N, C-alpha and C positions, 0 to 999 in steps of 0.2 A: 084590823090587826090579824085576824085569823087567816086572811088571804095572803099574808106575807110568807114567802117561801124561805126556808133555811137549808143551807148545805155547807159542807166542808170542802175546801179546795187546798191542794198542796201547792204553795207558791213560795219561791225563794227559800226552800228548805224548811218551811214551817207549815203546819196545818192551820188554815184560817177559816173561821166561821164567818159566813156572809148571809145577810138578810137581803132578799130581792123581791121586787114586785113590779108588774107592768108588762106590756107587750114584749115578747122575746126579741123582736126586731126593732123595738122603739129606740130612740136616741138615749144613750146611757147617761145618767147622772150619778157620779161617784160621790157619796157622802162620807166625810172623814171626821170622826168624833175627836173629842179632847179628853181631859182628865178632870175629875174621876168619872168618866163617862163610858158609854158603850154605843153600839149601833142603835140601841133603844132610844137615844136622845133625838133621833131623826124619825121616830115612828109617825108623827103627824105628817111630815113632809113626804115620806115614802108613800103613804096611802094616797094623799092628795095629788101628788105629781104623777103617780102611776095611773090614776084615773084620767089624767089629762094626756096620756099617751106616751109618757116617758118610761124607760126602764130604770127604776131606782135600785141602786146597789150600795149597800151599807155594811162594810165589814166591822168586826171587832178587830182593832189593831193588835199587833203583837204585844203580849203582856196583859191583854184585857179580855174579859168575858170568856167565851168558849174557844178563843184562839190560843195557840201555844204560848207559853210563858218561858222564853229562854232564860236559863239560869245565869248566864254570863252578863253582867251589867253593861259590858262593852258592846252588846248586841242590839243596842237601841239608838244608834246614831241616825242622822238624817238619811244616810245612804242605805241603811238596813230598811228603814220604813218606806222610803221612796222605791226601793227595790221590790218590797212586798207589793206596793200598789201597782207598779208596772207589771209584775207577774200576775196580779189579779186582773188587770185590764186585758192582758194577753189571753186570759182564759174566758172572761165573761163578755168581752167585746172584740173578738178576733178580727171581725170584719169592719170595725169602726176605727178609722185612722185617728180620729180625735173624739174626745168625750167632754161632757160638761163636768165640772167639779165644784163641790160645795164643802167648805171646811169650817170648823169651829175650834177655838182654843188651840191645843196642840195639833189638831187636825188642820187648822188654818196655817199654822207654822209649817207643817209638812206639805201642805198644798202650795205654799210659796216656793218651796224647794222643788217640788214636782214640776212647777212651771219654769223654774230656773234651769233645772237639769234637762227636762224633756218637754220643751214648749211644743214640740211636734205632736204631742199626745193630747193637748188640752185645747178645746174649742173656746171655752169661756169659763171664768172663775167667779163664784160668789163666796167671799170670805167673811166670816163673822168674828168679831171681838179682837183678834190679834192682827196687828199691822205687819207689813213686811219688815224683817229684821236686817237692816243694812249692816254689813260687817265693818267694824272699826279695826283696822289693821294694827293699831297701837296698843290695844288693851283687850284682854280676854273678857268674855261676857260676864262671868261671875265676879271678876275683879272690879269691873265697872259698876255692877249692881251693889256690891258690898260698899264701894266708895260712897254711894248715895244713901243707902238704907241700912247698912250694918249687917251684922251676922244673924239677927233675928228675922230678917226678911224671909218669907216662906221659901223662896227658891234656894236661899243659902242654908236654911235649917234642914232642908231635905237632903243635902249632899252626903252626909255620913250614913252609910248603909246600915240599916237596922235601928238607928236612933229614933227617927220619927215614926217608924213602924211600931216600935214599942209603945210610944205615946198614943198612937192610934188604937192599939190593942187594948190599952187601959180604958179608953172611952167606948170601945165596941164599934163594930163595922157599921151598924145601922145609924148610930149617932154621928159618925164621921160622914156618912152619905148625906144625912139630913143637914149637917152643918155646912157642907160644901154647896149643896144644891139651893139652900135658902140664903146663902151669903149675899148681901147687897150693900155693903159699905163702899161708897164711891172714893176709894183711896187704896193705898198699898196695904197688902195683907202681911201681918207679922205672926210668927209662931214662937213666942217666948218659951224658953225651955220650961216644961212642966205646966204650961198654960196655953196649950193649943186652942185656938178660937176664943181664948181669954174670958171664958165664963164657966161656972161649975157644970159638971156633967148632968146634974139633977135638974138644971134649969129647963123648964118645958119649952119645946120648940113647936110653934104653930106652923103647919104647912100652908103655903100659899094655895090659892084656888087652882092653879095650873099643875100642882103636884099632889098626887094621891098617895095614900098609904100603900096601895097596890104597886104604884111606880117605885116607891122607896123599897118595897120588899123585893122587887125584881133586881134592882141595883145591889141590894144587900146580899141576896143569894149568890150573885156572881162574884162579888168581891170577897165574900166569905170563902169561896172556893179557891180563888187565885191569890188573895191578899192584895195589898196595894203596891208591892215592890216593883212589879212590871211597869206600872204606870209611872212610878217615881223615878225609874231609871231613865226616863226621857229627860228629866231635869238634871240627872247626874251625868248626862252627856253634853251639856251645854258647852263646856270648854272644849271637849273633843270635837264637837261640831264646828266650833270656831277654828280649830287647828285644821280640820279636814277640808273646810270650804275656802281656804286661802286663795285657791285659783279663781274663785268667783268674787273676790274683792272688787267692789265697784260695778258689778254686773247688775243689769236692770231686768225686771220682769216685763216680758213683751207679749203677754196674752191679754185679751180684754177682761177687765175686772170691775166688779161692783163690790163695795165694802160696806158692811153694816155693823154698827156697834150701839150699845145702850149707853145713855149718859150717866147711868148709875153703875156701870161696869168698872170693876177695879182696873182692868187693862186700859181703859180710856183715861183714867184718872191717876196714872202712875207712869214712871219711867219716861216721862216727857212725850207720851204718845199724842196728847191733845195738840201740842205745838207741832209735832211731826206731821199731823194731819192738816192742821190749819195754816201752817206757814210754808207749805210747798215741798217739804222733804219727801212726803209720800208720793206725790205726783212725779217728782224727779226720779224716784227709784222704780216706780210702777208706771211706765210710760203710757200704757193704754188704760189707766184708771179712768173709768167713765162716770162713776157716780159714788159718792160717799153719803150714807144715810146714818144720821145720829138719832136714835129713837128715844123720845122723852119718857122718863120714868121707868126705864127698862134696865135690868141688871145683866149679869154675865150669861145666864142660860137662856138667851133670848129666843132661840128656836122652840123652846118649850113654853116660855112665858107668853110669847105672842105668836103662836104657831101659824094662824091664818095670815097674818101680816108678812111673816118671813116667807111663807110659801108663795104669796103673791109677788114679793120682791124677786124671788128666784125665778118664778115663771115669767114675769114681765121681762126680765133681763135676757133669759135664754131664748125667748120668742124673737129676739132681734136677729138671731143667727139662722 
């Protein structure tokens, strides 16, 4: 961890914090984190793949960690985030026409759109947890989600600015971090009003073996500085993304892809994702989908829960190119 380099870059009008390790001229792997996460979620993969000759690059996305947190909630669309990532690649890999990409959660979502918008910049993609989101031209995303799960579904509860932040504040940053990172119910996540995570705040939380108190403290220190609003704004732009991406209705991802998900992951067990993967929809939309791995007994934060296995999956796939 001490060998990981940190610097700040001005990209797309914001100051972005980036963690890097590996040979300066090595093939770049861009790691894109999710919510409520940071570059830190890739700490195991950064070190391991850097020692194997890759240049690992892991930013804090806008709204997270030590990167700027724009105040305007409209500044978190797919175009803002992909714009940040292209600006980052132009700076850290100016002589590499294409790079490898690894995404998780919101990072996976953004990686899909990076591949959709700029396939000329991506050599290969390993995405974790979140499948490609094909655009339904007849219904906005949040309307479709509400129709299935109602207003208490977590993506819906997050929409009102300041509402869920107030509930998070009552529980405290450290508690929220622990609740998210230890969550492993294989089904949809609900945030009933006044009952976020549906258990009393005084209920003890036992950390799994892969998550230390030191890890929790790192996350807590960063979210205490920024708050959660920046990350929550990604959810608040779901319908805006739907509107803005109308020209890409029916578009396919045409870069080589490996997809990995845990069978205990809430994403695998909600919103019809299991059927989408198993019944051909995923392969239809991602034409060069080469492999789908469903890891048994693994939940959402799989790159931290099973770091060695995820690193090997990434390495084995990228070695093909």
